[in-house]
OpenMM code with the backbone's topology and positions (N, CA, C; nanometers):
from openmm import Vec3, app, unit

residues = "UNK UNK UNK UNK UNK UNK UNK UNK UNK UNK UNK UNK UNK UNK UNK UNK UNK UNK UNK UNK UNK UNK UNK UNK UNK UNK UNK UNK UNK UNK UNK UNK UNK UNK UNK UNK UNK UNK UNK UNK UNK UNK UNK UNK UNK UNK UNK UNK UNK UNK UNK UNK UNK UNK UNK UNK UNK UNK UNK".split()
positions = [
    Vec3(2.3586, -0.1578, -2.3800),
    Vec3(2.2769, -0.0918, -2.2705),
    Vec3(2.3486, -0.2246, -2.1567),
    Vec3(2.4067, -0.0973, -2.0499),
    Vec3(2.4503, -0.1844, -1.9767),
    Vec3(2.3721, -0.2019, -1.7810),
    Vec3(2.4265, -0.2090, -1.6491),
    Vec3(2.3069, -0.1896, -1.5923),
    Vec3(2.2482, -0.0871, -1.5102),
    Vec3(2.2889, 0.0384, -1.5579),
    Vec3(2.2521, 0.1380, -1.4987),
    Vec3(2.0839, 0.2014, -1.5685),
    Vec3(1.9770, 0.1748, -1.4779),
    Vec3(1.8859, 0.2457, -1.5143),
    Vec3(1.8155, 0.3337, -1.4257),
    Vec3(1.7087, 0.4068, -1.5013),
    Vec3(1.6933, 0.5644, -1.4713),
    Vec3(1.5437, 0.5433, -1.3591),
    Vec3(1.5975, 0.5972, -1.2798),
    Vec3(1.4773, 0.6934, -1.1807),
    Vec3(1.2920, 0.6106, -1.2148),
    Vec3(1.3060, 0.6528, -1.3305),
    Vec3(1.1068, 0.6476, -1.3445),
    Vec3(1.0962, 0.4498, -1.3660),
    Vec3(1.1986, 0.3917, -1.4679),
    Vec3(1.2650, 0.2594, -1.3887),
    Vec3(1.2502, 0.1527, -1.2827),
    Vec3(1.3205, 0.2662, -1.2160),
    Vec3(1.3494, 0.1762, -1.0930),
    Vec3(1.1979, 0.2067, -0.9424),
    Vec3(1.1748, 0.3605, -1.0323),
    Vec3(1.0517, 0.4020, -0.8991),
    Vec3(0.9108, 0.2685, -0.9817),
    Vec3(0.8879, 0.2771, -1.1142),
    Vec3(0.8389, 0.1775, -1.1126),
    Vec3(0.7841, 0.0806, -1.1666),
    Vec3(0.9600, 0.0021, -1.1143),
    Vec3(0.9296, -0.1024, -1.0870),
    Vec3(0.9340, -0.1717, -0.9333),
    Vec3(0.9635, -0.0427, -0.7989),
    Vec3(0.9373, -0.0828, -0.6547),
    Vec3(0.7878, -0.0388, -0.6228),
    Vec3(0.7678, 0.0284, -0.7268),
    Vec3(0.6256, 0.0992, -0.7482),
    Vec3(0.5456, -0.0910, -0.7209),
    Vec3(0.5071, -0.1347, -0.8363),
    Vec3(0.4726, -0.2726, -0.8592),
    Vec3(0.5231, -0.3748, -0.7223),
    Vec3(0.6041, -0.3761, -0.7052),
    Vec3(0.6146, -0.4703, -0.5691),
    Vec3(0.5725, -0.3804, -0.4608),
    Vec3(0.5142, -0.2987, -0.4171),
    Vec3(0.4816, -0.2705, -0.2883),
    Vec3(0.3444, -0.3224, -0.3207),
    Vec3(0.2836, -0.2912, -0.4325),
    Vec3(0.1701, -0.3013, -0.3989),
    Vec3(0.1592, -0.4939, -0.4634),
    Vec3(0.2144, -0.5513, -0.4687),
    Vec3(0.1729, -0.6986, -0.4189),
    Vec3(0.2155, -0.8137, -0.5448),
    Vec3(0.1813, -0.6948, -0.6437),
    Vec3(0.2494, -0.8041, -0.8355),
    Vec3(0.3217, -0.9482, -0.7553),
    Vec3(0.3380, -1.0407, -0.8343),
    Vec3(0.4429, -1.1521, -0.7927),
    Vec3(0.4657, -1.1263, -0.9152),
    Vec3(0.6062, -1.1617, -0.9541),
    Vec3(0.7052, -1.1394, -1.0344),
    Vec3(0.7593, -1.2421, -1.0105),
    Vec3(0.8586, -1.3075, -1.1607),
    Vec3(0.9279, -1.4543, -1.1368),
    Vec3(1.0856, -1.3774, -1.1765),
    Vec3(1.1370, -1.4880, -1.1347),
    Vec3(1.2876, -1.4125, -1.2035),
    Vec3(1.3070, -1.4409, -1.3480),
    Vec3(1.2137, -1.4487, -1.4723),
    Vec3(1.2166, -1.4405, -1.5527),
    Vec3(1.2205, -1.3465, -1.6541),
    Vec3(1.2716, -1.3227, -1.7090),
    Vec3(1.2379, -1.1846, -1.8033),
    Vec3(1.1036, -1.1856, -1.9044),
    Vec3(1.0685, -1.2951, -1.9678),
    Vec3(0.9744, -1.3019, -2.0348),
    Vec3(0.8294, -1.3144, -1.9123),
    Vec3(0.8432, -1.4110, -1.8694),
    Vec3(0.6710, -1.3707, -1.7109),
    Vec3(0.6595, -1.2677, -1.6885),
    Vec3(0.8324, -1.1810, -1.6476),
    Vec3(0.7730, -0.9859, -1.6444),
    Vec3(0.7235, -0.9660, -1.7209),
    Vec3(0.7473, -1.0345, -1.9052),
    Vec3(0.7248, -0.8930, -1.9740),
    Vec3(0.5503, -0.8959, -2.0113),
    Vec3(0.5444, -1.0306, -1.9755),
    Vec3(0.3670, -1.0791, -1.9843),
    Vec3(0.3104, -0.9983, -1.9501),
    Vec3(0.3484, -1.0352, -1.8116),
    Vec3(0.2343, -0.9896, -1.6515),
    Vec3(0.2318, -0.8409, -1.6222),
    Vec3(0.3650, -0.7855, -1.6538),
    Vec3(0.3125, -0.5845, -1.7829),
    Vec3(0.2303, -0.5814, -1.8735),
    Vec3(0.2219, -0.6199, -1.9375),
    Vec3(0.1494, -0.6661, -1.9897),
    Vec3(0.1144, -0.4881, -2.0983),
    Vec3(0.0614, -0.4739, -2.1343),
    Vec3(0.0212, -0.4034, -2.1970),
    Vec3(-0.0177, -0.1658, -2.0810),
    Vec3(0.0268, -0.2617, -1.9463),
    Vec3(-0.0400, -0.1180, -1.8644),
    Vec3(0.0652, -0.0908, -1.9263),
    Vec3(0.2103, -0.0465, -1.9409),
    Vec3(0.2962, 0.0061, -1.9962),
    Vec3(0.3285, 0.1675, -2.1150),
    Vec3(0.3209, 0.2362, -2.1161),
    Vec3(0.3067, 0.3132, -2.2761),
    Vec3(0.3740, 0.2361, -2.3348),
    Vec3(0.5381, 0.2433, -2.3223),
    Vec3(0.5701, 0.2357, -2.4323),
    Vec3(0.6453, 0.0636, -2.4321),
    Vec3(0.6901, 0.0174, -2.5782),
    Vec3(0.7483, -0.1791, -2.5497),
    Vec3(0.8995, -0.0994, -2.4185),
    Vec3(0.9433, -0.0149, -2.4820),
    Vec3(1.1058, -0.0293, -2.5449),
    Vec3(1.0934, -0.0163, -2.2379),
    Vec3(0.9955, 0.1212, -2.2468),
    Vec3(0.9870, 0.0815, -2.1121),
    Vec3(0.9244, -0.0358, -2.0027),
    Vec3(0.8143, -0.0862, -2.1341),
    Vec3(0.8255, -0.2362, -2.0266),
    Vec3(0.9224, -0.3246, -2.0763),
    Vec3(0.9892, -0.3494, -2.0889),
    Vec3(1.1019, -0.4469, -2.1027),
    Vec3(1.2191, -0.3849, -1.9890),
    Vec3(1.2431, -0.2822, -2.0318),
    Vec3(1.3514, -0.1647, -1.9317),
    Vec3(1.2795, -0.2327, -1.7398),
    Vec3(1.1858, -0.2138, -1.7725),
    Vec3(1.0719, -0.2450, -1.6293),
    Vec3(1.0860, -0.4157, -1.5903),
    Vec3(1.0496, -0.4666, -1.6906),
    Vec3(1.1021, -0.6057, -1.6413),
    Vec3(1.2290, -0.7104, -1.6646),
    Vec3(1.3322, -0.6373, -1.6605),
    Vec3(1.4302, -0.7192, -1.6688),
    Vec3(1.4790, -0.6331, -1.5922),
    Vec3(1.4515, -0.5117, -1.4378),
    Vec3(1.5128, -0.4123, -1.3741),
    Vec3(1.3886, -0.5537, -1.2488),
    Vec3(1.3522, -0.6379, -1.3312),
    Vec3(1.2358, -0.6453, -1.1822),
    Vec3(1.3359, -0.7952, -1.1877),
    Vec3(1.3009, -0.8752, -1.2962),
    Vec3(1.4073, -0.9684, -1.2780),
    Vec3(1.5695, -1.0032, -1.1597),
    Vec3(1.5799, -0.9363, -1.2450),
    Vec3(1.7441, -0.8339, -1.1480),
    Vec3(1.7367, -0.8693, -1.0141),
    Vec3(1.6195, -0.8252, -0.9576),
    Vec3(1.5668, -0.7579, -0.7825),
    Vec3(1.5506, -0.9076, -0.7721),
    Vec3(1.4568, -0.9625, -0.8111),
    Vec3(1.4079, -1.0917, -0.7852),
    Vec3(1.5769, -1.2148, -0.7676),
    Vec3(1.6285, -1.1932, -0.8347),
    Vec3(1.7687, -1.3067, -0.8565),
    Vec3(1.7995, -1.2428, -0.7497),
    Vec3(1.8269, -1.1058, -0.7205),
    Vec3(1.9111, -1.0628, -0.5849),
    Vec3(1.9294, -1.1338, -0.4648),
    Vec3(1.7509, -1.1433, -0.4564),
    Vec3(1.6840, -1.1828, -0.3474),
    Vec3(1.7027, -1.3398, -0.3064),
    Vec3(1.7263, -1.4696, -0.3971),
    Vec3(1.7508, -1.5297, -0.4490),
    Vec3(1.9054, -1.5520, -0.3970),
] * unit.nanometer
topology = app.Topology()
chain = topology.addChain("A")
for resn in residues:
    res = topology.addResidue(resn, chain)
    for name in ("N", "CA", "C"):
        topology.addAtom(name, app.Element.getBySymbol(name[0]), res)
């Protein structure tokens, strides 16, 4: 897998950040924060990974 993410993943992640949900720069923590709120494990992991990348870039 590469770094290219679909619009769905990017839109979901940015929407969660705008809502004020606090995420970390650790994948495992982000994955547990998302929990079962997303429809599938694959999408949850992709969103958590994208959020991790966003937080690392901001630092």
